[in-house]
C-alpha positions in Angstrom: -38.6 -111.1 6.6 -41.3 -113.3 5.0 -40.1 -116.5 6.6 -39.9 -114.9 10.0 -43.4 -113.5 9.6 -44.7 -117.0 8.6 -42.8 -118.6 11.5 -44.6 -116.2 13.9 -47.9 -117.2 12.2 -48.7 -113.6 11.2 -50.5 -112.3 8.2 -49.3 -109.1 6.6 -52.4 -107.4 8.0 -51.7 -108.6 11.6 -48.0 -107.8 11.4 -49.0 -104.3 10.1 -51.3 -103.8 13.0 -48.7 -104.9 15.5 -46.0 -102.7 13.9 -48.2 -99.7 13.3 -47.8 -100.0 9.5 -50.2 -100.5 6.6 -50.6 -104.0 5.3 -49.6 -102.7 1.8 -46.4 -101.3 3.2 -45.5 -104.7 4.7 -46.2 -106.3 1.3 -44.0 -103.8 -0.6 -41.2 -104.2 1.9 -41.4 -108.1 1.7 -41.4 -108.0 -2.1 -38.5 -105.6 -2.4 -40.7 -102.9 -4.0 -40.1 -100.3 -1.3 -37.1 -99.8 1.0 -37.8 -100.0 4.8 -36.6 -97.3 7.1 -34.7 -98.3 10.2 -37.7 -97.3 12.3 -40.0 -99.5 10.3 -37.5 -102.4 10.5 -37.3 -102.0 14.3 -41.1 -101.9 14.6 -41.4 -105.0 12.4 -38.8 -106.9 14.4 -40.5 -106.0 17.7 -43.9 -107.1 16.3 -42.5 -110.5 15.1 -40.6 -110.9 18.4 -37.1 -111.1 17.0 -34.0 -109.0 17.4 -33.4 -106.5 14.5 -30.3 -108.4 13.4 -32.4 -111.5 12.7 -34.7 -109.5 10.5 -32.0 -108.1 8.4 -30.0 -111.4 8.1 -33.1 -113.4 7.2 -32.7 -115.0 3.8 
């Protein structure tokens, strides 16, 4: 997710705004400190502009 966010030139704060999530939640998900729900992953994928499968396959 981190590499896709950076490719989209988004900060955690801006991604959070677009996805309707708190910046801290984005950080916790990116760092593996909190699991993301399917709804959150869908919102993040839409905010980045990629299909959900790209988000979950990102390495």
